N, CA and C atoms as a LAMMPS dump frame, in Angstrom:
ITEM: TIMESTEP
0
ITEM: NUMBER OF ATOMS
549
ITEM: BOX BOUNDS ff ff ff
-5.0000000000000000e+02 5.0000000000000000e+02
-5.0000000000000000e+02 5.0000000000000000e+02
-5.0000000000000000e+02 5.0000000000000000e+02
ITEM: ATOMS id mol type element x y z
1 1 1 N 369.851 440.119 -419.127
2 1 2 C 369.341 441.147 -418.256
3 1 3 C 370.339 441.463 -417.139
4 2 1 N 370.941 440.421 -416.55
5 2 2 C 371.919 440.616 -415.481
6 2 3 C 373.142 441.358 -416.008
7 3 1 N 373.56 441.034 -417.202
8 3 2 C 374.705 441.713 -417.802
9 3 3 C 374.428 443.206 -417.977
10 4 1 N 373.213 443.544 -418.38
11 4 2 C 372.854 444.948 -418.566
12 4 3 C 372.899 445.7 -417.23
13 5 1 N 372.436 445.081 -416.159
14 5 2 C 372.464 445.712 -414.837
15 5 3 C 373.907 445.918 -414.383
16 6 1 N 374.73 444.933 -414.604
17 6 2 C 376.145 445.032 -414.217
18 6 3 C 376.824 446.153 -414.994
19 7 1 N 376.539 446.278 -416.288
20 7 2 C 377.138 447.333 -417.094
21 7 3 C 376.665 448.716 -416.649
22 8 1 N 375.385 448.847 -416.313
23 8 2 C 374.867 450.137 -415.849
24 8 3 C 375.511 450.522 -414.519
25 9 1 N 375.624 449.574 -413.597
26 9 2 C 376.258 449.846 -412.296
27 9 3 C 377.729 450.203 -412.498
28 10 1 N 378.425 449.484 -413.35
29 10 2 C 379.839 449.771 -413.609
30 10 3 C 380 451.153 -414.24
31 11 1 N 379.117 451.507 -415.156
32 11 2 C 379.19 452.834 -415.784
33 11 3 C 378.927 453.926 -414.758
34 12 1 N 377.973 453.709 -413.863
35 12 2 C 377.676 454.703 -412.826
36 12 3 C 378.863 454.86 -411.882
37 13 1 N 379.488 453.764 -411.489
38 13 2 C 380.667 453.831 -410.631
39 13 3 C 381.816 454.532 -411.335
40 14 1 N 382.008 454.262 -412.613
41 14 2 C 383.068 454.928 -413.374
42 14 3 C 382.805 456.422 -413.467
43 15 1 N 381.542 456.803 -413.672
44 15 2 C 381.196 458.22 -413.729
45 15 3 C 381.468 458.903 -412.389
46 16 1 N 381.112 458.266 -411.294
47 16 2 C 381.391 458.817 -409.969
48 16 3 C 382.891 458.956 -409.73
49 17 1 N 383.654 457.971 -410.155
50 17 2 C 385.107 458.019 -410.011
51 17 3 C 385.699 459.182 -410.809
52 18 1 N 385.241 459.354 -412.026
53 18 2 C 385.737 460.438 -412.87
54 18 3 C 385.36 461.796 -412.28
55 19 1 N 384.128 461.934 -411.812
56 19 2 C 383.698 463.191 -411.191
57 19 3 C 384.5 463.482 -409.924
58 20 1 N 384.723 462.476 -409.116
59 20 2 C 385.518 462.662 -407.898
60 20 3 C 386.936 463.095 -408.219
61 21 1 N 387.526 462.49 -409.234
62 21 2 C 388.875 462.864 -409.642
63 21 3 C 388.911 464.301 -410.159
64 22 1 N 387.921 464.665 -410.975
65 22 2 C 387.878 466.021 -411.533
66 22 3 C 387.697 467.058 -410.429
67 23 1 N 386.842 466.773 -409.469
68 23 2 C 386.627 467.718 -408.378
69 23 3 C 387.858 467.846 -407.496
70 24 1 N 388.551 466.744 -407.255
71 24 2 C 389.75 466.817 -406.411
72 24 3 C 390.867 467.573 -407.11
73 25 1 N 390.933 467.509 -408.419
74 25 2 C 391.957 468.242 -409.165
75 25 3 C 391.679 469.741 -409.154
76 26 1 N 390.395 470.114 -409.078
77 26 2 C 390.04 471.527 -409.106
78 26 3 C 390.244 472.201 -407.761
79 27 1 N 390.258 471.429 -406.685
80 27 2 C 390.493 472.024 -405.376
81 27 3 C 391.952 472.426 -405.279
82 28 1 N 392.18 473.68 -405.016
83 28 2 C 393.552 474.139 -404.889
84 28 3 C 393.925 474.185 -403.418
85 29 1 N 395.093 473.675 -403.135
86 29 2 C 395.61 473.73 -401.78
87 29 3 C 396.243 475.102 -401.604
88 30 1 N 396.033 475.705 -400.46
89 30 2 C 396.572 477.045 -400.238
90 30 3 C 398.103 477.012 -400.301
91 31 1 N 398.701 478.103 -400.771
92 31 2 C 400.169 478.15 -400.835
93 31 3 C 400.823 477.94 -399.471
94 32 1 N 400.181 478.426 -398.412
95 32 2 C 400.753 478.246 -397.078
96 32 3 C 400.773 476.781 -396.677
97 33 1 N 399.71 476.046 -397.024
98 33 2 C 399.669 474.618 -396.705
99 33 3 C 400.749 473.868 -397.479
100 34 1 N 400.93 474.238 -398.735
101 34 2 C 401.988 473.604 -399.524
102 34 3 C 403.366 473.975 -398.991
103 35 1 N 403.549 475.233 -398.622
104 35 2 C 404.856 475.681 -398.126
105 35 3 C 405.247 474.946 -396.854
106 36 1 N 404.276 474.558 -396.05
107 36 2 C 404.581 473.813 -394.819
108 36 3 C 405.062 472.393 -395.119
109 37 1 N 404.792 471.893 -396.319
110 37 2 C 405.239 470.551 -396.694
111 37 3 C 406.696 470.521 -397.129
112 38 1 N 407.275 471.677 -397.379
113 38 2 C 408.664 471.753 -397.832
114 38 3 C 409.595 471.516 -396.657
115 39 1 N 410.578 470.668 -396.88
116 39 2 C 411.593 470.382 -395.87
117 39 3 C 412.882 471.093 -396.293
118 40 1 N 413.3 472.116 -395.552
119 40 2 C 414.528 472.828 -395.937
120 40 3 C 415.741 471.9 -395.921
121 41 1 N 416.634 472.144 -396.835
122 41 2 C 417.862 471.354 -396.952
123 41 3 C 419.042 472.231 -396.553
124 42 1 N 419.92 471.684 -395.748
125 42 2 C 421.15 472.373 -395.38
126 42 3 C 422.117 472.216 -396.553
127 43 1 N 422.153 473.223 -397.385
128 43 2 C 422.936 473.156 -398.616
129 43 3 C 424.43 473.039 -398.322
130 44 1 N 424.895 473.688 -397.264
131 44 2 C 426.326 473.612 -396.925
132 44 3 C 426.718 472.174 -396.573
133 45 1 N 425.881 471.493 -395.809
134 45 2 C 426.169 470.105 -395.451
135 45 3 C 426.095 469.207 -396.688
136 46 1 N 425.108 469.458 -397.545
137 46 2 C 424.98 468.682 -398.78
138 46 3 C 426.199 468.898 -399.67
139 47 1 N 426.612 470.157 -399.784
140 47 2 C 427.783 470.485 -400.603
141 47 3 C 429.037 469.777 -400.058
142 48 1 N 429.165 469.707 -398.726
143 48 2 C 430.298 469.032 -398.098
144 48 3 C 430.285 467.532 -398.424
145 49 1 N 429.107 466.936 -398.426
146 49 2 C 429.015 465.508 -398.735
147 49 3 C 429.472 465.179 -400.147
148 50 1 N 429.223 466.07 -401.077
149 50 2 C 429.549 465.777 -402.472
150 50 3 C 430.824 466.459 -402.944
151 51 1 N 431.573 467.046 -402.022
152 51 2 C 432.808 467.747 -402.352
153 51 3 C 433.897 466.755 -402.755
154 52 1 N 434.456 466.863 -403.961
155 52 2 C 435.511 465.948 -404.39
156 52 3 C 436.763 466.043 -403.513
157 53 1 N 437.066 467.224 -402.992
158 53 2 C 438.243 467.376 -402.134
159 53 3 C 438.053 466.617 -400.82
160 54 1 N 436.853 466.651 -400.294
161 54 2 C 436.551 465.905 -399.068
162 54 3 C 436.68 464.4 -399.306
163 55 1 N 436.197 463.957 -400.456
164 55 2 C 436.308 462.541 -400.81
165 55 3 C 437.777 462.139 -400.955
166 56 1 N 438.565 462.984 -401.612
167 56 2 C 439.995 462.696 -401.78
168 56 3 C 440.703 462.67 -400.43
169 57 1 N 440.341 463.577 -399.544
170 57 2 C 440.924 463.607 -398.201
171 57 3 C 440.638 462.295 -397.467
172 58 1 N 439.404 461.83 -397.539
173 58 2 C 439.048 460.572 -396.873
174 58 3 C 439.807 459.394 -397.488
175 59 1 N 439.985 459.407 -398.797
176 59 2 C 440.734 458.332 -399.462
177 59 3 C 442.195 458.296 -398.994
178 60 1 N 442.757 459.473 -398.756
179 60 2 C 444.149 459.528 -398.291
180 60 3 C 444.284 459.105 -396.831
181 61 1 N 443.343 459.429 -396.002
182 61 2 C 443.463 459.252 -394.555
183 61 3 C 442.964 457.916 -394.016
184 62 1 N 442.064 457.265 -394.734
185 62 2 C 441.453 456.046 -394.191
186 62 3 C 441.95 454.801 -394.912
187 63 1 N 442.025 453.708 -394.156
188 63 2 C 442.324 452.424 -394.789
189 63 3 C 441.075 451.988 -395.544
190 64 1 N 441.256 451.049 -396.47
191 64 2 C 440.177 450.684 -397.379
192 64 3 C 438.909 450.221 -396.661
193 65 1 N 439.046 449.415 -395.626
194 65 2 C 437.846 448.92 -394.94
195 65 3 C 437.088 450.059 -394.251
196 66 1 N 437.809 450.985 -393.635
197 66 2 C 437.161 452.137 -393.002
198 66 3 C 436.558 453.064 -394.062
199 67 1 N 437.264 453.213 -395.164
200 67 2 C 436.789 454.074 -396.237
201 67 3 C 435.451 453.577 -396.775
202 68 1 N 435.319 452.262 -396.967
203 68 2 C 434.06 451.7 -397.482
204 68 3 C 432.891 451.997 -396.536
205 69 1 N 433.129 451.87 -395.233
206 69 2 C 432.082 452.149 -394.243
207 69 3 C 431.684 453.62 -394.305
208 70 1 N 432.683 454.499 -394.348
209 70 2 C 432.407 455.934 -394.395
210 70 3 C 431.729 456.312 -395.711
211 71 1 N 432.184 455.729 -396.818
212 71 2 C 431.573 456.027 -398.113
213 71 3 C 430.105 455.626 -398.137
214 72 1 N 429.803 454.444 -397.601
215 72 2 C 428.402 454.01 -397.574
216 72 3 C 427.55 454.945 -396.721
217 73 1 N 428.085 455.37 -395.589
218 73 2 C 427.342 456.299 -394.731
219 73 3 C 427.123 457.631 -395.458
220 74 1 N 428.152 458.099 -396.141
221 74 2 C 428.018 459.345 -396.889
222 74 3 C 427.033 459.186 -398.046
223 75 1 N 427.057 458.036 -398.7
224 75 2 C 426.106 457.782 -399.787
225 75 3 C 424.672 457.75 -399.261
226 76 1 N 424.457 457.121 -398.094
227 76 2 C 423.11 457.095 -397.504
228 76 3 C 422.645 458.515 -397.17
229 77 1 N 423.537 459.317 -396.606
230 77 2 C 423.181 460.703 -396.274
231 77 3 C 422.893 461.5 -397.547
232 78 1 N 423.703 461.297 -398.563
233 78 2 C 423.489 461.989 -399.84
234 78 3 C 422.152 461.587 -400.437
235 79 1 N 421.841 460.301 -400.385
236 79 2 C 420.552 459.824 -400.903
237 79 3 C 419.399 460.482 -400.154
238 80 1 N 419.55 460.662 -398.86
239 80 2 C 418.51 461.327 -398.064
240 80 3 C 418.313 462.766 -398.534
241 81 1 N 419.402 463.487 -398.748
242 81 2 C 419.298 464.859 -399.245
243 81 3 C 418.648 464.894 -400.629
244 82 1 N 419.037 463.97 -401.497
245 82 2 C 418.51 463.949 -402.856
246 82 3 C 417.011 463.617 -402.837
247 83 1 N 416.607 462.657 -401.997
248 83 2 C 415.181 462.333 -401.89
249 83 3 C 414.379 463.527 -401.375
250 84 1 N 414.931 464.259 -400.42
251 84 2 C 414.248 465.449 -399.903
252 84 3 C 414.114 466.504 -400.99
253 85 1 N 415.165 466.697 -401.764
254 85 2 C 415.111 467.664 -402.875
255 85 3 C 414.06 467.231 -403.89
256 86 1 N 413.994 465.933 -404.183
257 86 2 C 413.002 465.399 -405.122
258 86 3 C 411.59 465.664 -404.6
259 87 1 N 411.382 465.425 -403.32
260 87 2 C 410.075 465.65 -402.704
261 87 3 C 409.703 467.134 -402.727
262 88 1 N 410.649 467.993 -402.376
263 88 2 C 410.397 469.435 -402.405
264 88 3 C 410.044 469.903 -403.814
265 89 1 N 410.683 469.325 -404.816
266 89 2 C 410.386 469.703 -406.195
267 89 3 C 408.944 469.344 -406.548
268 90 1 N 408.443 468.237 -406.031
269 90 2 C 407.048 467.871 -406.267
270 90 3 C 406.086 468.872 -405.639
271 91 1 N 406.387 469.307 -404.429
272 91 2 C 405.548 470.304 -403.757
273 91 3 C 405.582 471.62 -404.527
274 92 1 N 406.772 472.018 -404.967
275 92 2 C 406.899 473.274 -405.699
276 92 3 C 406.233 473.21 -407.067
277 93 1 N 406.179 472.026 -407.654
278 93 2 C 405.441 471.86 -408.909
279 93 3 C 403.969 472.167 -408.684
280 94 1 N 403.412 471.639 -407.594
281 94 2 C 402.003 471.923 -407.287
282 94 3 C 401.793 473.406 -407.007
283 95 1 N 402.738 474.039 -406.31
284 95 2 C 402.624 475.474 -406.054
285 95 3 C 402.648 476.252 -407.375
286 96 1 N 403.523 475.854 -408.277
287 96 2 C 403.599 476.514 -409.579
288 96 3 C 402.33 476.306 -410.389
289 97 1 N 401.764 475.11 -410.335
290 97 2 C 400.525 474.849 -411.068
291 97 3 C 399.382 475.688 -410.519
292 98 1 N 399.343 475.853 -409.195
293 98 2 C 398.313 476.709 -408.6
294 98 3 C 398.49 478.164 -409.016
295 99 1 N 399.738 478.609 -409.175
296 99 2 C 400.014 480.005 -409.51
297 99 3 C 399.849 480.307 -411.001
298 100 1 N 399.766 479.28 -411.829
299 100 2 C 399.606 479.516 -413.27
300 100 3 C 398.324 480.268 -413.591
301 101 1 N 397.308 480.105 -412.764
302 101 2 C 396.021 480.748 -413.02
303 101 3 C 396.027 482.232 -412.658
304 102 1 N 397.103 482.731 -412.095
305 102 2 C 397.171 484.131 -411.678
306 102 3 C 397.07 485.056 -412.89
307 103 1 N 396.384 486.16 -412.713
308 103 2 C 396.19 487.09 -413.828
309 103 3 C 397.446 487.913 -414.128
310 104 1 N 398.345 488.025 -413.167
311 104 2 C 399.582 488.772 -413.369
312 104 3 C 400.53 487.962 -414.251
313 105 1 N 400.976 488.554 -415.336
314 105 2 C 401.831 487.852 -416.298
315 105 3 C 403.171 487.466 -415.679
316 106 1 N 403.732 488.333 -414.818
317 106 2 C 405.025 488.016 -414.195
318 106 3 C 404.894 486.82 -413.259
319 107 1 N 403.797 486.747 -412.537
320 107 2 C 403.578 485.623 -411.627
321 107 3 C 403.403 484.331 -412.41
322 108 1 N 402.622 484.38 -413.483
323 108 2 C 402.417 483.188 -414.309
324 108 3 C 403.729 482.738 -414.954
325 109 1 N 404.556 483.696 -415.386
326 109 2 C 405.858 483.354 -415.975
327 109 3 C 406.774 482.723 -414.923
328 110 1 N 406.781 483.299 -413.714
329 110 2 C 407.588 482.723 -412.628
330 110 3 C 407.091 481.325 -412.281
331 111 1 N 405.782 481.114 -412.351
332 111 2 C 405.221 479.789 -412.072
333 111 3 C 405.68 478.781 -413.117
334 112 1 N 405.692 479.196 -414.389
335 112 2 C 406.181 478.294 -415.447
336 112 3 C 407.657 477.955 -415.241
337 113 1 N 408.451 478.952 -414.871
338 113 2 C 409.872 478.707 -414.593
339 113 3 C 410.028 477.734 -413.428
340 114 1 N 409.231 477.923 -412.395
341 114 2 C 409.29 477.052 -411.227
342 114 3 C 408.958 475.618 -411.607
343 115 1 N 407.931 475.437 -412.402
344 115 2 C 407.539 474.092 -412.833
345 115 3 C 408.643 473.455 -413.668
346 116 1 N 409.23 474.222 -414.587
347 116 2 C 410.316 473.694 -415.42
348 116 3 C 411.534 473.314 -414.579
349 117 1 N 411.915 474.193 -413.648
350 117 2 C 413.073 473.902 -412.791
351 117 3 C 412.808 472.717 -411.872
352 118 1 N 411.583 472.595 -411.392
353 118 2 C 411.237 471.461 -410.531
354 118 3 C 411.295 470.152 -411.321
355 119 1 N 410.834 470.184 -412.568
356 119 2 C 410.895 468.975 -413.4
357 119 3 C 412.347 468.575 -413.672
358 120 1 N 413.195 469.559 -413.941
359 120 2 C 414.611 469.269 -414.17
360 120 3 C 415.262 468.698 -412.912
361 121 1 N 414.94 469.275 -411.763
362 121 2 C 415.493 468.755 -410.515
363 121 3 C 415.043 467.322 -410.266
364 122 1 N 413.784 467.029 -410.511
365 122 2 C 413.298 465.665 -410.291
366 122 3 C 414.006 464.681 -411.222
367 123 1 N 414.257 465.089 -412.446
368 123 2 C 414.975 464.236 -413.389
369 123 3 C 416.409 464.008 -412.908
370 124 1 N 417.098 465.071 -412.526
371 124 2 C 418.471 464.946 -412.033
372 124 3 C 418.528 464.12 -410.753
373 125 1 N 417.548 464.306 -409.875
374 125 2 C 417.528 463.573 -408.608
375 125 3 C 417.308 462.085 -408.847
376 126 1 N 416.424 461.743 -409.757
377 126 2 C 416.179 460.328 -410.048
378 126 3 C 417.442 459.661 -410.591
379 127 1 N 418.127 460.354 -411.48
380 127 2 C 419.372 459.813 -412.042
381 127 3 C 420.457 459.696 -410.966
382 128 1 N 420.551 460.708 -410.109
383 128 2 C 421.552 460.671 -409.033
384 128 3 C 421.256 459.546 -408.053
385 129 1 N 419.987 459.346 -407.72
386 129 2 C 419.63 458.254 -406.808
387 129 3 C 420 456.897 -407.4
388 130 1 N 419.765 456.751 -408.691
389 130 2 C 420.158 455.501 -409.351
390 130 3 C 421.661 455.269 -409.193
391 131 1 N 422.449 456.305 -409.45
392 131 2 C 423.906 456.167 -409.336
393 131 3 C 424.344 455.94 -407.888
394 132 1 N 423.67 456.577 -406.94
395 132 2 C 424.004 456.374 -405.53
396 132 3 C 423.759 454.933 -405.126
397 133 1 N 422.619 454.4 -405.519
398 133 2 C 422.298 453.018 -405.139
399 133 3 C 423.235 452.015 -405.817
400 134 1 N 423.63 452.305 -407.039
401 134 2 C 424.605 451.438 -407.716
402 134 3 C 425.941 451.506 -406.973
403 135 1 N 426.355 452.704 -406.585
404 135 2 C 427.622 452.861 -405.86
405 135 3 C 427.568 452.177 -404.497
406 136 1 N 426.408 452.173 -403.861
407 136 2 C 426.274 451.485 -402.573
408 136 3 C 426.347 449.973 -402.75
409 137 1 N 425.773 449.483 -403.837
410 137 2 C 425.766 448.043 -404.076
411 137 3 C 427.123 447.53 -404.556
412 138 1 N 427.797 448.323 -405.392
413 138 2 C 429.093 447.933 -405.931
414 138 3 C 430.099 449.044 -405.653
415 139 1 N 430.75 449.012 -404.486
416 139 2 C 431.661 450.11 -404.101
417 139 3 C 432.798 450.342 -405.088
418 140 1 N 433.287 449.323 -405.726
419 140 2 C 434.412 449.505 -406.656
420 140 3 C 433.999 450.299 -407.894
421 141 1 N 432.719 450.279 -408.221
422 141 2 C 432.219 451.066 -409.344
423 141 3 C 432.462 452.547 -409.091
424 142 1 N 432.562 452.912 -407.844
425 142 2 C 432.665 454.303 -407.441
426 142 3 C 434.107 454.759 -407.215
427 143 1 N 435.073 454.035 -407.709
428 143 2 C 436.475 454.373 -407.466
429 143 3 C 436.839 455.771 -407.949
430 144 1 N 436.219 456.226 -409.024
431 144 2 C 436.571 457.541 -409.57
432 144 3 C 436.069 458.686 -408.697
433 145 1 N 435.162 458.388 -407.777
434 145 2 C 434.67 459.446 -406.886
435 145 3 C 433.204 459.747 -407.082
436 146 1 N 432.456 459.601 -406.033
437 146 2 C 431.023 459.803 -406.046
438 146 3 C 430.61 461.259 -406.213
439 147 1 N 431.311 462.245 -405.67
440 147 2 C 430.776 463.606 -405.621
441 147 3 C 430.399 464.206 -406.958
442 148 1 N 431.134 463.892 -408.011
443 148 2 C 430.855 464.497 -409.307
444 148 3 C 429.457 464.129 -409.792
445 149 1 N 428.937 462.998 -409.343
446 149 2 C 427.644 462.532 -409.809
447 149 3 C 426.495 463.433 -409.372
448 150 1 N 426.627 464.131 -408.272
449 150 2 C 425.486 464.8 -407.674
450 150 3 C 425.48 466.309 -407.837
451 151 1 N 426.478 466.874 -408.487
452 151 2 C 426.494 468.323 -408.64
453 151 3 C 425.31 468.842 -409.447
454 152 1 N 424.784 468.123 -410.457
455 152 2 C 423.588 468.639 -411.138
456 152 3 C 422.39 468.775 -410.199
457 153 1 N 422.281 467.917 -409.211
458 153 2 C 421.183 468.014 -408.254
459 153 3 C 421.335 469.298 -407.444
460 154 1 N 422.523 469.566 -406.975
461 154 2 C 422.756 470.773 -406.18
462 154 3 C 422.524 472.026 -407.016
463 155 1 N 423.02 472.034 -408.233
464 155 2 C 422.82 473.188 -409.106
465 155 3 C 421.336 473.397 -409.405
466 156 1 N 420.625 472.312 -409.686
467 156 2 C 419.188 472.413 -409.961
468 156 3 C 418.437 472.89 -408.727
469 157 1 N 418.86 472.426 -407.561
470 157 2 C 418.183 472.816 -406.328
471 157 3 C 418.387 474.301 -406.034
472 158 1 N 419.588 474.788 -406.271
473 158 2 C 419.854 476.214 -406.052
474 158 3 C 419.054 477.066 -407.039
475 159 1 N 418.943 476.615 -408.287
476 159 2 C 418.138 477.34 -409.279
477 159 3 C 416.669 477.309 -408.879
478 160 1 N 416.205 476.156 -408.396
479 160 2 C 414.823 476.02 -407.955
480 160 3 C 414.547 476.922 -406.759
481 161 1 N 415.505 477.03 -405.852
482 161 2 C 415.354 477.913 -404.698
483 161 3 C 415.156 479.357 -405.164
484 162 1 N 415.932 479.78 -406.143
485 162 2 C 415.798 481.145 -406.656
486 162 3 C 414.438 481.396 -407.287
487 163 1 N 413.952 480.466 -408.104
488 163 2 C 412.649 480.683 -408.751
489 163 3 C 411.515 480.571 -407.731
490 164 1 N 411.667 479.719 -406.721
491 164 2 C 410.64 479.626 -405.676
492 164 3 C 410.575 480.924 -404.887
493 165 1 N 411.733 481.507 -404.599
494 165 2 C 411.745 482.787 -403.877
495 165 3 C 411.14 483.897 -404.731
496 166 1 N 411.412 483.883 -406.033
497 166 2 C 410.825 484.878 -406.931
498 166 3 C 409.307 484.77 -406.941
499 167 1 N 408.791 483.558 -407.107
500 167 2 C 407.34 483.359 -407.112
501 167 3 C 406.745 483.752 -405.76
502 168 1 N 407.431 483.381 -404.693
503 168 2 C 406.948 483.743 -403.362
504 168 3 C 406.88 485.248 -403.162
505 169 1 N 407.898 485.966 -403.661
506 169 2 C 407.895 487.435 -403.546
507 169 3 C 406.777 488.055 -404.378
508 170 1 N 406.529 487.486 -405.559
509 170 2 C 405.469 488.031 -406.404
510 170 3 C 404.091 487.781 -405.8
511 171 1 N 403.906 486.622 -405.171
512 171 2 C 402.608 486.302 -404.587
513 171 3 C 402.4 486.948 -403.224
514 172 1 N 403.456 487 -402.425
515 172 2 C 403.354 487.537 -401.072
516 172 3 C 404.666 488.245 -400.745
517 173 1 N 404.787 489.518 -401.074
518 173 2 C 406.052 490.23 -400.88
519 173 3 C 406.557 490.267 -399.438
520 174 1 N 405.657 490.131 -398.477
521 174 2 C 406.103 490.227 -397.071
522 174 3 C 406.735 488.943 -396.553
523 175 1 N 406.495 487.801 -397.208
524 175 2 C 407.024 486.529 -396.705
525 175 3 C 407.514 485.667 -397.86
526 176 1 N 408.749 485.891 -398.366
527 176 2 C 409.253 485.074 -399.459
528 176 3 C 409.458 483.631 -399.024
529 177 1 N 409.344 482.729 -399.954
530 177 2 C 409.47 481.299 -399.708
531 177 3 C 410.93 480.894 -399.773
532 178 1 N 411.368 480.073 -398.803
533 178 2 C 412.73 479.556 -398.771
534 178 3 C 412.687 478.044 -398.711
535 179 1 N 413.476 477.393 -399.553
536 179 2 C 413.523 475.931 -399.523
537 179 3 C 414.888 475.421 -399.113
538 180 1 N 415.811 476.319 -398.861
539 180 2 C 417.146 475.926 -398.428
540 180 3 C 417.418 476.524 -397.053
541 181 1 N 417.985 475.713 -396.173
542 181 2 C 418.288 476.188 -394.829
543 181 3 C 419.391 477.236 -394.87
544 182 1 N 420.413 476.991 -395.695
545 182 2 C 421.496 477.957 -395.853
546 182 3 C 421.911 478.003 -397.304
547 183 1 N 422.156 479.172 -397.787
548 183 2 C 422.663 479.329 -399.159
549 183 3 C 423.745 480.381 -399.162
């Protein structure tokens, strides 16, 4: 008898959990609320951090001990930019999912593009972060130059910025969405 009561209570709790999850998924966050969660990235500064010429210049000008300190600082800054891009891609994925329900075919298509580009950026960012952390842990692994590792993140971010602006223009022509501080 006690086992039956426990099973009924557990089933009722599971049903409440499932209903709560379903209801929370159906609530759409307004695009403005999501847009406020985006942290703009200074693309020019990010591009400078991953520039192979800048890295080569530092290798020529600094002694090895100073170079290691500067490289680690640059890697930490790069990781910060990559994490921000990864986070922004998650927000834009939610914005795209909210826009998929739009009756306008162009808006729904732009939303699908946004979701695809955000997924690609998140994949590239995860891989870049892995390489950044490896380079921070083992500096000699990075002798060939760190900047080449992160160009897919920058390219994906610029593509994502374009599709986010397109979706923003289609949804609200008076206020397009920007995810980059400078482009």
